[in-house]
C-alpha positions in Angstrom: 90.9 79.7 44.8 87.1 79.8 45.4 85.3 81.6 48.2 84.6 78.5 50.2 88.2 77.5 50.3 89.1 81.0 51.6 86.5 80.8 54.4 87.8 77.3 55.3 91.3 78.5 55.6 90.3 81.5 57.7 88.3 79.2 60.0 91.3 76.9 60.4 93.5 79.9 61.1 91.1 81.2 63.8 91.0 77.7 65.3 94.8 77.4 65.3 95.1 80.8 67.0 92.6 79.7 69.6 94.5 76.5 70.2 97.8 78.4 70.5 96.3 80.6 73.2 95.0 77.6 75.1 98.4 75.9 74.8 100.2 79.0 76.0 97.8 79.2 79.0 98.3 75.5 79.9 102.1 76.0 79.7 102.0 79.1 81.9 99.7 77.5 84.5 101.9 74.4 84.6 105.0 76.7 85.0 103.5 78.5 88.0 102.3 75.2 89.5 105.7 73.7 89.5 108.7 74.0 91.9 109.1 76.9 94.3 106.0 78.7 93.1 103.9 75.9 94.3 105.5 75.9 97.7 105.3 79.7 98.0 101.8 80.3 96.9 100.0 77.0 97.9 96.9 75.7 96.1 94.8 78.8 96.8 97.4 81.3 95.6 98.1 79.2 92.5 94.4 79.1 91.8 94.3 82.9 91.7 97.2 83.1 89.3 95.7 80.4 87.1 92.4 82.3 87.0 94.1 85.4 85.8 96.0 83.5 83.1 92.9 81.7 81.9 91.0 85.0 81.7 94.0 86.6 79.9 94.4 84.0 77.2 91.3 81.9 77.0 88.3 84.1 77.9 86.1 84.6 74.8 86.0 88.4 75.1 89.5 89.5 74.1 88.9 93.2 75.1 87.6 92.4 78.6 88.7 94.9 81.2 91.0 92.8 83.2 92.2 95.8 85.2 88.7 96.3 86.6 88.4 92.6 87.3 91.6 92.6 89.2 90.5 95.6 91.3 87.3 93.9 92.1 89.1 90.6 92.9 91.7 92.2 95.1 89.1 94.2 97.0 87.0 91.0 97.6 90.2 89.1 98.7 91.1 91.7 101.3 87.5 91.8 102.5 87.6 88.0 102.8 90.4 88.3 105.4 87.7 89.4 107.9 89.7 92.4 109.1 87.8 95.7 108.9 91.0 97.6 109.0 92.8 96.1 106.0 92.0 97.5 102.6 92.7 97.6 98.9 93.2 100.9 97.0 93.0 101.1 93.2 95.5 103.3 91.5 93.5 106.5 91.7 92.6 106.1 95.3 96.1 105.1 96.2 97.5 108.3 94.7 94.8 110.4 96.4 95.5 108.7 99.7 99.3 109.3 99.5 98.7 113.0 98.9 96.2 113.2 101.8 98.7 111.5 104.1 101.4 113.9 103.1 99.0 116.6 104.5 99.2 118.3 101.1 96.5 119.4 98.7 96.4 121.3 95.4 94.3 124.5 95.6 94.4 128.2 96.1 94.8 128.4 99.9 91.3 129.3 101.3 89.2 127.9 104.1 85.5 128.2 103.3 82.1 127.6 104.9 78.7 127.0 103.4 76.6 129.4 105.5 76.0 132.0 102.7 73.4 131.2 100.1 75.3 133.3 97.5 78.3 130.9 97.5 81.3 129.9 99.6 82.2 132.3 102.5 86.0 132.7 102.8 86.9 132.2 106.5 90.6 132.3 106.2 93.3 132.8 103.6 96.7 131.0 103.7 99.5 133.7 103.9 101.5 134.0 100.6 99.2 131.4 99.0 97.6 131.8 95.6 94.4 133.4 96.9 96.3 135.8 99.2 98.5 136.9 96.3 95.4 137.5 94.2 93.8 139.7 96.8 91.2 137.3 98.3 90.4 138.3 101.9 88.3 136.7 104.8 84.7 137.8 104.4 84.7 137.5 100.6 82.1 135.2 99.2 83.1 133.1 96.2 80.0 133.2 93.9 81.4 131.6 90.8 84.3 129.6 89.6 85.5 130.1 86.0 82.2 131.7 85.3 80.1 128.9 86.7 77.8 129.9 89.5 78.1 128.1 92.8 75.1 129.8 94.5 72.5 127.7 96.3 72.8 124.0 96.1 75.8 124.3 93.7 77.9 125.3 96.7 78.4 121.6 97.4 80.5 121.4 94.1 82.3 124.7 94.7 85.4 123.3 96.4 85.8 120.6 93.7 85.7 123.3 91.0 88.4 125.3 92.8 90.7 122.4 93.0 92.7 121.2 90.0 96.2 120.6 88.8 99.1 122.5 90.2 100.2 125.4 87.9 96.8 125.8 86.3 94.7 129.0 86.7 91.2 129.5 88.1 89.1 132.6 88.0 87.1 133.3 91.2 84.2 135.7 91.2 84.0 137.4 94.6 81.4 139.3 96.5 83.0 141.7 98.9 81.6 142.7 102.3 80.9 146.1 100.7 78.6 144.4 98.2 81.0 145.0 95.2 81.7 142.1 92.9 85.1 141.4 91.3 87.1 138.7 89.5 90.5 137.5 90.6 92.8 134.9 88.9 94.6 132.4 91.1 97.3 130.0 90.0 96.7 126.7 91.8 99.6 125.3 93.8 100.5 122.5 96.2 99.6 123.7 99.7 100.5 122.3 103.1 97.7 121.4 105.4 98.2 122.3 109.1 97.1 119.3 111.1 96.6 121.3 114.3 94.9 124.5 115.3 94.8 126.1 118.8 93.3 129.1 120.7 92.9 130.3 124.2 89.6 129.8 126.0 88.4 131.3 129.3 90.1 130.6 132.6 93.6 130.5 130.9 92.7 127.2 129.2 94.4 126.3 126.0 92.5 124.4 123.3 94.2 122.5 120.5 92.5 120.4 117.8 94.5 117.7 116.1 93.0 116.6 112.8 95.2 113.6 112.0 98.6 111.9 112.6 99.9 112.3 109.0 103.2 113.8 107.9 104.2 116.8 109.8 101.3 116.6 112.3 103.6 116.3 115.4 105.5 119.5 114.4 102.2 121.3 113.8 100.8 120.1 117.2 103.9 121.1 119.1 103.9 124.6 117.5 100.3 125.2 118.6 100.8 123.9 122.1 104.0 126.0 122.5 102.1 129.1 121.3 99.4 128.5 124.0 102.0 128.0 126.7 103.6 131.3 125.6 100.2 132.9 126.0 100.0 131.7 129.6 97.9 128.6 129.3 97.5 126.9 132.7 95.6 123.9 131.5 95.1 122.2 128.1 92.2 120.5 126.2 93.3 118.2 123.5 90.6 117.6 120.9 90.9 114.3 119.0 87.3 114.1 117.7 86.9 112.7 114.2 90.7 112.1 114.0 91.3 109.1 111.7 94.8 108.3 113.1 97.9 108.1 110.9 101.5 107.3 111.3 103.0 105.7 114.4 106.1 107.9 114.1 104.0 111.0 114.5 102.2 109.5 117.4 105.4 108.7 119.2 106.7 112.2 118.9 103.5 113.7 120.4 103.5 111.1 123.2 107.1 112.0 124.1 106.4 115.7 123.9 103.4 115.6 126.2 104.1 112.9 128.7 106.6 112.3 131.5 109.1 109.6 131.6 107.8 106.0 131.2 106.4 103.5 128.7 103.8 105.1 126.4 103.3 102.7 123.5 103.6 99.0 122.9 103.7 97.4 119.4 103.4 93.7 118.7 104.2 92.8 115.1 103.5 89.4 113.5 107.2 89.1 112.7 109.9 90.3 115.1 109.9 91.2 118.8 107.5 93.4 120.8 108.6 97.0 121.1 107.9 99.3 124.0 108.4 103.0 123.3 109.5 105.2 126.2 108.9 108.9 126.8 111.7 111.0 128.3 111.4 113.2 131.4 110.6 116.4 129.5 106.8 117.0 129.2 104.0 119.5 129.2 103.4 119.7 132.9 99.8 121.0 132.8 96.4 119.5 133.8 94.9 118.1 130.6 91.6 116.8 129.3 90.8 114.9 126.1 87.9 115.0 123.7 86.9 112.0 121.6 83.9 110.7 119.6 82.9 107.6 117.8 85.0 108.7 114.8 88.3 108.8 116.8 90.4 106.0 115.5 93.8 104.3 115.9 96.5 106.8 117.0 93.8 109.2 118.3 92.5 106.5 120.6 95.9 105.5 121.8 96.9 109.1 122.5 93.7 109.7 124.5 94.2 106.4 126.4 97.8 107.2 127.2 97.1 110.7 128.4 94.7 109.2 130.9 97.1 106.5 131.8 100.2 108.6 132.2 98.9 112.0 133.2 95.4 111.3 134.6 93.7 113.3 131.9 89.9 112.8 131.9 88.2 111.8 128.6 85.0 113.5 127.5 82.8 112.5 124.6 81.7 109.2 123.1 82.8 105.6 123.0 85.6 105.3 120.4 85.9 102.8 117.6 88.2 100.2 119.2 91.0 100.0 116.7 94.1 98.2 117.9 95.9 97.1 114.7 98.4 99.2 112.7 98.6 98.9 108.9 101.4 99.1 106.3 100.3 100.2 102.8 102.3 98.1 100.3 102.5 99.5 96.8 101.4 97.0 94.1 102.5 96.5 90.5 99.2 97.9 89.1 99.7 101.2 90.8 97.3 100.3 93.6 98.0 99.7 97.3 97.4 97.0 99.8 96.8 98.2 103.4 97.4 95.2 105.6 97.2 95.0 109.4 100.7 93.8 110.4 100.9 94.6 114.1 98.8 95.0 117.2 99.4 97.9 119.6 98.4 98.8 123.1 99.2 101.4 125.8 102.4 101.6 127.7 101.0 99.4 130.4 99.8 96.8 127.9 96.1 97.6 127.6 94.6 96.8 124.2 91.7 98.8 122.8 90.7 96.1 120.2 87.0 95.8 120.0 86.5 97.8 123.2 87.5 101.4 122.4 87.7 104.1 125.1 84.9 104.7 127.5 84.9 108.4 128.4 85.0 109.6 132.0 82.1 111.8 131.0 79.9 110.4 128.2 78.3 113.2 126.2 77.2 113.7 122.6 77.0 116.9 120.6 73.5 118.2 119.9 72.3 117.9 116.3 73.6 120.7 114.3 76.3 121.7 116.8 79.8 122.4 115.4 83.0 121.0 116.9 84.7 123.9 118.7 81.7 126.2 118.3 79.7 128.1 120.9 77.3 125.2 121.3 80.0 122.5 121.8 78.8 121.0 125.0 81.6 118.4 125.0 84.3 121.1 125.0 82.4 123.0 127.7 82.3 119.8 129.8 86.1 119.3 129.4 86.8 122.9 130.5 84.5 122.5 133.5 86.3 119.3 134.6 89.7 121.1 134.4 88.6 124.4 136.1 86.6 122.6 138.8 89.6 120.5 139.6 91.7 123.6 139.8 89.3 125.1 142.3 
């Protein structure tokens, strides 16, 4: 057999393999175009399936990254719905989102700030957490992680270096308040975030900051408010600034805990009947004020609106985002997730916030560089003034 004959047969084999792929693709596209699939998907849905099959079996580059193409396509499809609240998450982002919504994180249990040039200043340490067990105390400055300096601009990457997989170890170099340096070894673990924090202010005013409405947030919020009541709080400021919202189930518990008997939340799904949620008679019977800003979303807006509606609580801060749809995140076969708006919601009286948001009773923005809850927090100061002036 001569060389030309061998090349001819190889060429015919490649051509045959190509035709087989094309025939398979045609057969598959015909299969999905027939019967119930056609009725279920419609022409547009069928076109999407056909496009994937053609790319899978007929595209010239056999090693093309179809996963990346699918991620891009699904993201574009959701954006094409024209709903700013629906979203697509690839596998990595979906996993990270699930962990965040569980109010969990993997780390060593420290809260840090960036105010020290030498590194990360430890502000608080979680009791019985990895850092606490290793001897880290508030006031320590983390200057290096596994021998890598995080001084100066490197502080921005410090928190990422400290995080890692649960069960792995990380060495922190610490600068104590006495100026002595030491190394400690921490074993990373899954830690629980506390969604709420509270403290007493002047004039027997309790202040509670709620960061989100994810798993466990209602229990965390109630613990903080109960603690303030035990300390003798006679009025309450609820801070919902930069709160992204979360789960309706957590919102309902907080509404019921805070507010007197009556309708507090209305949900209108695409499928099914309208639901009106009721609060019972038990409530926190104190004068209240609410803080919001332009980054207060969803459940945060609804809670603020309902506090004003049911308890006459004044709102201080900035016009909120105007979100009025709730989403369900559906898991997808590729490990990603599709967050789809499936219902509209409004206050107990039926007021929708869609596209409008909440207009504060006192509109006020934080000065540049001012910290939420800090000494120069003019919004918090205004809320306290409203409550104490009303008491007088």
